[in-house]
C-alpha positions in Angstrom: 277.1 142.9 247.1 279.4 144.4 249.8 283.1 144.6 249.4 283.5 142.1 252.1 281.2 139.6 250.3 282.8 140.2 247.0 286.3 139.4 248.4 285.1 136.2 250.0 283.3 135.1 246.8 286.5 135.8 244.8 288.6 133.7 247.2 286.1 130.8 247.0 285.9 130.9 243.2 289.7 131.0 242.8 290.0 128.1 245.2 287.5 125.9 243.3 289.2 126.8 240.0 292.5 125.8 241.4 291.1 122.5 242.6 289.8 121.8 239.1 293.3 122.5 237.7 294.8 120.1 240.2 292.2 117.4 239.3 292.9 117.8 235.5 296.7 117.7 236.1 296.3 114.5 238.1 294.2 112.9 235.4 296.7 113.8 232.8 299.7 112.7 234.9 298.2 109.3 235.7 297.1 108.7 232.1 300.7 109.2 231.1 302.1 107.0 233.8 299.7 104.0 233.4 298.1 102.7 230.2 295.3 101.2 232.2 294.2 104.5 233.8 292.0 105.8 230.9 290.1 102.5 230.5 286.3 102.2 231.0 286.8 100.0 234.1 289.1 102.5 235.8 286.9 105.4 235.1 283.9 103.6 236.5 285.9 102.7 239.6 286.9 106.4 239.9 283.2 107.4 239.8 282.2 104.8 242.4 285.1 105.8 244.7 284.3 109.4 244.4 280.6 108.8 245.1 281.0 106.8 248.3 283.4 109.5 249.6 281.2 112.4 248.6 278.1 110.9 250.3 279.8 111.0 253.7 282.0 114.1 253.1 278.9 116.3 252.4 277.7 115.5 255.9 281.1 116.1 257.4 281.3 119.4 255.6 278.0 120.6 257.2 279.4 119.6 260.6 282.7 121.5 260.0 280.7 124.5 258.9 279.5 124.9 262.4 283.0 124.7 263.9 282.6 121.0 264.9 283.9 117.7 263.7 282.6 114.2 263.4 285.3 111.5 263.5 282.7 108.7 264.1 281.5 108.5 260.4 283.5 105.4 259.7 281.9 103.5 262.6 278.4 104.8 261.7 279.0 103.4 258.2 280.0 100.1 259.9 276.8 99.9 262.0 274.5 100.8 259.1 276.2 98.5 256.6 275.8 95.6 259.0 272.2 96.6 259.6 271.3 97.0 256.0 273.0 93.7 254.9 271.6 91.7 257.9 268.1 93.0 257.2 268.4 92.3 253.5 269.6 88.7 254.3 267.2 87.8 257.1 264.2 89.6 255.7 264.7 89.3 252.0 260.9 89.7 251.5 261.1 93.4 252.5 261.0 95.8 249.6 264.5 97.4 249.0 263.2 101.0 249.5 262.0 99.9 253.0 265.5 98.6 253.8 267.1 101.8 252.5 264.8 104.0 254.6 265.2 101.9 257.7 269.0 102.0 257.4 268.9 105.8 257.0 266.8 105.9 260.1 269.5 104.0 262.0 272.0 106.5 260.7 269.8 109.3 261.9 269.6 107.8 265.3 273.4 107.5 265.5 274.0 111.0 264.3 271.4 112.3 266.7 273.4 110.8 269.6 276.4 112.9 268.6 274.1 116.0 267.9 272.4 115.9 271.3 275.7 115.5 273.2 277.4 118.4 271.3 274.4 120.8 270.8 272.5 120.3 274.1 275.2 119.3 276.6 277.9 121.4 275.0 280.5 118.6 275.1 283.3 119.3 272.6 282.6 117.5 269.4 286.0 115.9 269.1 285.6 114.2 272.5 282.0 113.1 271.7 282.8 111.6 268.4 286.0 110.0 269.5 283.9 108.2 272.2 281.1 107.2 269.8 283.6 106.1 267.2 284.6 103.3 269.7 281.0 102.7 271.0 279.7 102.3 267.5 282.6 100.1 266.4 282.0 97.9 269.5 278.4 97.6 268.3 279.5 96.5 264.9 281.7 93.8 266.5 278.8 92.6 268.7 276.4 92.4 265.7 278.8 90.6 263.4 281.1 88.6 265.7 283.5 86.7 263.4 280.8 86.3 260.7 280.6 87.8 257.2 277.5 88.7 255.2 278.3 88.0 251.6 276.4 89.0 248.4 274.9 85.5 248.0 272.8 86.0 251.1 271.4 89.4 250.2 268.0 90.1 248.8 267.6 89.9 245.1 268.5 93.2 243.4 270.4 94.6 246.5 273.6 94.9 244.5 271.7 96.9 241.8 271.0 99.7 244.3 274.5 101.3 243.8 275.6 99.5 240.6 272.7 100.1 238.1 274.0 102.5 235.4 272.8 104.9 232.8 275.1 105.6 229.8 277.9 104.0 231.7 277.5 106.2 234.8 276.9 104.1 237.9 273.8 104.8 240.0 275.7 105.5 243.1 277.4 108.4 241.3 274.1 109.8 240.4 272.8 109.6 244.0 276.0 111.5 245.1 275.4 114.1 242.4 271.8 114.7 243.6 273.0 115.0 247.2 275.7 117.5 246.1 273.2 119.7 244.2 270.6 119.7 246.9 273.1 120.5 249.6 274.8 123.2 247.5 271.5 124.9 247.0 270.6 124.6 250.7 273.9 126.1 251.8 274.1 128.9 249.2 270.4 129.8 248.8 268.6 129.3 252.1 268.7 131.2 255.4 269.4 128.1 257.4 272.3 127.1 255.1 273.9 130.6 255.3 273.4 130.5 259.1 275.6 127.4 259.3 278.5 129.4 257.9 277.7 132.3 260.0 277.6 130.1 263.1 281.0 128.7 262.3 282.5 132.1 261.5 281.5 133.7 264.7 279.3 131.6 267.2 278.9 134.5 269.6 277.8 137.0 267.0 275.5 134.4 265.4 273.7 133.8 268.7 273.3 137.5 269.2 271.7 137.8 265.8 269.1 135.2 266.9 270.5 132.2 264.9 269.3 129.0 266.4 272.8 127.6 266.9 271.8 124.4 268.8 269.3 123.4 266.2 271.8 123.9 263.4 274.5 121.9 265.2 272.1 119.1 265.9 270.8 119.2 262.4 274.3 119.0 260.9 275.1 115.9 262.9 271.7 114.4 262.1 272.2 114.8 258.4 275.7 113.4 258.7 274.3 110.3 260.3 271.6 109.9 257.5 274.2 110.1 254.8 276.4 107.6 256.6 273.3 105.3 256.6 272.9 105.7 252.9 276.6 104.9 252.4 276.1 101.9 254.6 273.4 100.6 252.3 275.7 101.0 249.3 278.7 99.2 251.0 277.4 95.7 250.7 276.2 96.1 247.2 279.5 97.6 246.1 282.0 95.3 247.8 280.0 92.1 248.2 281.1 91.5 251.8 280.2 93.0 255.1 282.0 92.2 258.3 283.3 93.9 261.5 286.0 95.8 259.6 283.6 97.9 257.4 284.5 101.6 257.5 287.6 101.4 259.6 289.7 104.4 258.9 287.1 105.8 256.5 286.8 108.9 258.6 290.3 109.9 257.7 289.6 109.5 254.0 286.5 111.7 254.4 288.3 114.4 256.4 291.1 114.5 253.8 288.5 115.0 251.0 286.8 117.8 252.9 290.0 119.7 253.7 291.3 119.3 250.1 288.0 120.7 249.0 288.7 123.9 250.9 286.4 123.4 254.0 287.9 125.2 256.9 288.6 123.0 260.0 288.0 126.2 262.0 284.5 126.5 260.7 282.6 129.0 258.7 284.0 128.7 255.2 284.0 126.3 252.3 281.6 125.1 249.6 279.9 121.8 248.7 281.2 122.1 245.2 284.7 122.2 246.7 284.0 119.0 248.7 282.9 117.3 245.5 286.1 118.2 243.7 288.2 117.3 246.7 286.6 113.9 246.8 287.4 113.4 243.2 291.0 114.4 243.7 291.5 112.0 246.5 289.8 109.2 244.5 292.1 109.8 241.5 295.2 109.7 243.7 294.1 106.5 245.4 293.2 104.7 242.2 296.2 106.1 240.3 298.7 105.0 242.9 297.1 101.6 243.0 297.6 101.2 239.3 301.2 102.1 239.8 301.5 99.3 242.5 302.3 101.8 245.2 301.8 100.3 248.6 298.6 101.3 250.5 300.8 102.3 253.4 302.2 105.1 251.3 298.7 106.1 250.2 297.7 106.4 253.9 300.9 108.4 254.7 300.0 110.7 251.8 296.5 111.2 253.0 297.7 112.1 256.5 300.2 114.5 255.0 297.5 116.1 252.9 295.3 116.8 256.0 298.3 118.2 257.9 299.4 120.4 255.0 295.9 121.7 254.4 295.4 122.6 258.0 298.7 124.4 258.3 298.1 126.2 255.0 294.7 127.3 256.2 296.1 128.8 259.4 298.8 130.7 257.4 296.4 132.1 254.9 293.9 133.2 257.6 296.7 135.1 259.4 297.7 136.8 256.2 294.1 137.6 255.2 293.4 139.4 258.5 295.4 142.5 257.6 293.8 143.3 254.3 290.4 142.5 255.6 290.9 144.6 258.7 290.1 147.8 256.8 286.9 146.4 255.2 283.5 147.4 256.5 282.0 145.1 259.1 278.9 143.3 257.7 275.6 144.6 259.2 274.7 143.0 262.5 278.2 141.8 263.4 279.6 145.1 264.7 
């Protein structure tokens, strides 16, 4: 392994170790501050919260790796949650796997809209996804109106999709763990996965090396849409009610989890393992503060501060790292 690769690997490993220490410190702190924190119910809620964030954050990470961003994920969850719940209510005779696959297909279609506009038409991703955030949210309002779809109208067994458990571990957490493992292997062990990071690090050099940048960008947005579709399926089963407010503001939660996990908002760096830990940290903070009766407004303010702090810290660290890295040999093909 070259000196350049060794230094980058060392930075990543130290970052993840630091995140784990932060997670452990938070668990200890909240267990001391609240006697209800280390109960079975609270731990189950932590796993559920972490899982729903992770599902969407993995897709967001792939998009960020390519030096893009998707702020429409909350609205995509809204559309797919309404679709899944409506289908499970109106066509309860359909097998649940069919409903899940159909909803993921809707998510793929929504993600593809973003992917085509960004990858093919070269429209800046922030502008595209800001636009589709409102388009998709409007679609949710049209589909639901002032109505609610509650658990009593859903197909039998629908709530069991996320909430079945094995040895006390909820099914949704197991789904999220599988997604994390598969995506981690993809990013770390495959040419396409490494190309995502190369594209985000230096788009011009990546294209000169023959990396199919447009396909990768489209693919990242498409996968993000699929995972939002899966999260949409889970939403009705988890919370029992689906209406026009589903997923509002969830894009901020996801972005916070990703940047806490060490994914660069400037593209080209980060790990899926870090995203998983970052999601867990955010979930612990949210659940812990709720147990301490801290207002949700303060939780939202803290989330925004975390995003701002992570972005500023990243810029400062990158500027400092340029000097020591300047004397290192340039990786083959990037000179």
